[in-house]
N, C-alpha and C positions, 0 to 999 in steps of 0.2 A: 247630105242631109243638114237639114237645118235644127240644131240641136234645142231651141226654142220652141220647134213645133209640137214638142212634146207636151206643152203646157196650155195645148188650146183644146176646148170642150167643142163641139159640133151642136148648138144647141136645139137646131130645127128637128132632129129625131126625137127630141125627149119629150114624152107627155108630161104633163101638168103635173105636180106633185116635187116633192123631194128626193131628191137624187145626192147619193156621197161619190167622192174620186177622191185618190189616193196620187201624191205626188212624190218623188224622192229626188231633193236638192244636193248637186253634190258638187266637189270644185270644177269642173267643167262646166257648170251652169253660168258662174260667175267669168268664164272668160269671154261672153259676147256681151259683158258690158263694161265698154272704155272707163278707165281711170276707178275701178270699183275699190273702195277700201277695205274688202273682203277677196282675198286669193281662194281660200281652204273651208269648205262646212261640210255637216254632214246634217241635213234637217227634213224630217218626216212632215210631209201638209196633209190633214185631213180637211177634205172639202166638203159642207154640205151646199150643194146646189139646190136651191127653192125655185120650180119653175112655174110663173103665174100668169095671166094672162097679159099684161100688161109692163111685166118687169122682172127680172132676175135678184134673188137674195144672197148672194155668197157669204157663207160665215168661215172663216178659215182657222184652223189650230195648228200653231206650230211650234215643233219640238225638234231639239238636236244641239249642235255644237258648232259655235263657227270659229275660225283660227285669227285671233286679233294680234297684234305687235304691242308690246308693252310701252307706255310713254314714260315709265322712268327708268327700266332698264333696255331697252331697244329689241326682246327678247319675244319669238313667238310663244303663244298659249292656247290652250283651248279653254273656249268660254260658254257656260250652258248660254241655248239661247230658247226663251220661249214666247210665244205671241199669240195673241186671238185679235182677229179684225175682219172686218165685214165691206162688202163691198155692193152696192147697188145699182144695177143695169137698168135702164128705163131706154122708151125706144122713142127718137128722135126724128130730125130730119138728116144730119149727119154727127158723125162720131163726133165727141166732144169730153173733156173731163169738167163737170158742170163745179163740184165741190169734191174735198177728199173724198168721201164716202159714195157719190151719186156721178155716175158716169151714164151720158148720152150716148147709146146705139143706135148707128143707123138701119133702117127698115131692111134695107138689101143684103146685110149682113148674114150669114148664116153658123158662125163658130166665134167664141170669144179666148183671144189668145191672151193669159194670164201671165206669161213670164216678166214683163213688166211691173206689173201690180205685186208679182212676189215678191221681187229685187227690191220695190221702193220698202215693203213691209220689213225687210231683214233686214235694208241699212237704215231705217228709221228705229227698229228695234233693239240696236246694239249700243251699248253705253257710249255714252261720250268721252269718258276718261277711260281710258284702256288701262288697266292697272291688275299687274298678277293678284288672285284673289288670295289672302292669308292662309300661310298652313294650319294646320289643327293646335298646334300649340301656340298660335295666334301670332307668330311673327309672317314675316313680307315671304311670298313666292317669290319674289323679284331673286336675280344672280346676285350673292351676298359679293362677289366682288367688285361688280358694279356699284352695288351698295355703298360698299366700302369706300372707292374712289372718289362718289359723290358727294360721302361726308368728308373724306379728306378735302376737295377741293372747295367743299362751302366752310368749313372751318379756316382755310386758307384766306378767303375773300374776308372773313369777319376779323382774321387779325389784322390783314392790310386796312381794315377802313378805321380799325381801332388805333393804329399805329401812326396814320396821315395825321400829320400836323393841321389844323384848323388853321387857314388866316386868320391873324386877328384883325377884329373890326375898329376901326379906326370911328371914335365920337366925335363929330363937330363939337367944338367946347362952348358955343351958341345953345346945344341940346343939353349939355350936362348941367348947365346956369338954369334951365328951366326944369330940370327934373328936379334939382335942387329946391328950387319953391313948390313943386307939385309935392314933394316928400314934406315940408314945414307945414 
């Protein structure tokens, strides 16, 4: 059974008006997306589906946690996730995405699969820089051993830069004469 089929809504049987749907996104959801930056998550999706004569307006509220890899210490951590998104489906000749928010849906369709849209909302909703949140005492949540190693290595690089002898620049004597004229 296709796991992503669970995220389909058969809209032909729905009456005009507002309808609500709930989805649960867990680890297995991301296995169907190649090269996903997210491998583990626990997200609840509340969807308000407003069916109108010529279009559908879908409002998503997503809450939960995603597991990310810290860019500083390279360890996994759970990060809170919250997102509010909207999609508008309009009818047209063939399926296409007109803008980020408006999707053209073929009149021959009878259901909408939201899996790829949900995946996109989640990936775009995570922060660009993944760093452990600070602890209550204000210190970094990163692995202290890794931070100590990084600090030691950065100090060694600074020492090397300071002790390197910079080559002396030899100035052409003609320029020295010109500098003397300028200073007078």
